[in-house]
C-alpha positions in Angstrom: 170.1 21.6 152.3 168.5 22.0 149.0 165.1 22.5 150.4 166.4 25.2 152.8 168.0 27.1 149.9 164.9 26.8 147.8 162.9 28.2 150.6 165.4 31.2 151.1 165.3 31.8 147.3 161.4 31.6 147.4 161.3 34.0 150.3 163.8 36.5 148.6 161.7 36.3 145.4 158.6 36.9 147.2 160.0 40.0 149.1 161.4 41.4 145.7 157.9 40.9 144.2 156.2 42.6 147.1 158.6 45.5 147.1 158.1 46.0 143.4 154.3 45.9 143.7 154.4 48.6 146.6 156.7 50.9 144.6 154.6 50.5 141.4 151.4 51.4 143.2 153.0 54.4 144.9 154.2 55.6 141.5 150.9 54.9 139.8 149.0 56.9 142.6 151.4 59.7 142.5 152.2 59.4 146.1 154.9 62.1 147.1 156.2 63.7 150.1 153.5 66.2 151.4 154.5 69.7 150.9 153.2 73.3 151.7 153.3 76.8 150.2 154.4 79.8 152.1 153.4 83.1 150.4 154.8 86.4 151.6 153.2 89.6 150.3 153.4 93.3 151.0 151.1 96.2 151.5 151.9 99.7 150.2 155.2 101.0 151.4 157.7 98.4 151.1 159.0 95.2 149.4 160.2 91.8 150.3 163.7 90.7 149.9 164.0 86.9 149.5 161.9 84.4 147.8 158.2 85.4 148.2 156.6 82.2 147.3 158.2 79.1 148.8 157.4 75.3 148.6 158.5 73.4 151.7 158.1 69.8 152.6 156.1 68.8 155.9 158.2 69.8 158.9 160.8 71.6 156.8 162.0 75.1 157.1 161.4 78.1 154.6 164.2 80.4 153.6 164.7 83.9 155.2 162.8 86.9 153.9 163.3 90.5 155.0 160.6 93.2 154.8 162.1 96.4 153.5 160.4 99.9 153.8 160.2 102.3 151.1 161.4 105.9 151.7 159.1 107.7 154.0 157.6 104.4 155.2 158.5 102.2 158.4 157.9 98.5 158.9 155.1 97.8 161.4 155.1 94.0 161.4 153.8 90.9 159.8 150.1 89.9 159.5 150.7 87.0 161.8 151.9 89.3 164.7 155.6 88.9 164.4 157.4 92.3 164.4 161.1 91.4 163.3 161.6 92.5 159.9 163.7 89.4 159.0 162.0 85.9 159.4 162.5 82.3 158.5 159.5 80.1 159.2 160.2 76.7 160.6 158.5 73.3 160.9 155.9 73.9 158.2 152.8 71.8 158.5 150.2 74.0 156.5 150.1 76.6 153.8 150.7 80.1 155.1 150.0 83.5 153.6 151.8 86.3 155.4 151.9 89.9 154.6 154.4 92.7 155.7 152.7 95.8 156.9 154.3 99.3 156.5 152.8 102.7 157.3 153.9 106.2 156.4 156.4 107.8 158.9 154.9 110.6 161.1 156.7 113.6 162.0 156.0 116.2 164.6 156.2 119.9 163.8 155.9 122.1 166.7 155.6 125.9 166.7 156.4 128.1 169.8 156.4 131.8 170.4 159.1 134.1 172.2 157.7 136.6 174.7 155.8 139.4 172.8 153.6 137.3 170.7 151.7 134.2 170.1 150.8 131.4 167.7 147.3 131.2 166.0 146.5 127.6 164.7 147.4 124.2 165.7 151.0 124.7 167.2 151.9 121.0 167.5 151.1 119.0 164.3 151.6 115.2 163.3 152.1 115.3 159.7 152.7 112.0 157.5 155.8 111.9 155.4 155.6 113.9 152.2 152.4 115.6 153.2 151.6 119.2 154.2 150.8 120.8 157.6 148.1 123.1 158.6 148.5 127.0 158.4 150.0 128.8 161.3 150.3 132.4 162.0 152.6 134.3 164.4 150.6 137.2 166.0 152.5 140.1 167.7 151.0 141.5 171.1 150.3 145.1 171.3 153.6 147.2 171.2 155.5 144.3 169.5 156.2 143.3 165.8 156.9 139.9 164.4 160.6 139.6 163.3 160.8 136.3 161.8 161.0 132.4 162.4 164.0 130.5 163.9 164.5 128.9 160.6 165.0 132.4 158.9 161.6 132.8 157.2 160.0 136.1 157.5 156.4 135.5 156.6 154.1 135.4 159.8 151.7 133.0 158.0 153.3 129.7 157.0 152.3 126.1 156.1 155.0 123.3 156.0 155.0 121.7 152.5 156.2 118.1 151.7 157.3 117.4 155.2 160.1 114.9 155.6 161.3 115.5 159.1 160.2 116.8 162.5 161.3 120.1 163.7 160.5 122.9 166.4 160.0 126.5 164.9 160.1 129.6 167.1 158.3 132.8 166.3 160.4 135.8 167.2 159.1 139.2 168.1 
């Protein structure tokens, strides 16, 4: 019986020594759980809400981030092809760098003419937020006179300045 106890104690002692050696080796070598970095960036026209630089263990999940467009811009999508403005990357197995892409909003300004005249210039203009349109002129036919535009302006020649919405304007004769 004493022999069996000694063998058991010997095996326990040997196990403790082996486990201690493995742990000391791991600590000495700096062995840690593998982790990866997710970096969210933005191009002009917006910002990221949430943690833009995240460290995630292998197979883990990042935290949610949301792409927020500035005034006059709209969110287009992420550089990896995803289109939802909110995202949470999951099952991370590599470093990732992902950019939120924004573009300036575009507005349509359209000019029409009532009977008795016409428009000279580009009558359908696509204008970026905050930018100016091209010059347009209302020209009366023979026997008619220009009365004004549907928005109340009375100058026949006009250029839309600092456009922040689309509209349709009609020349009256």
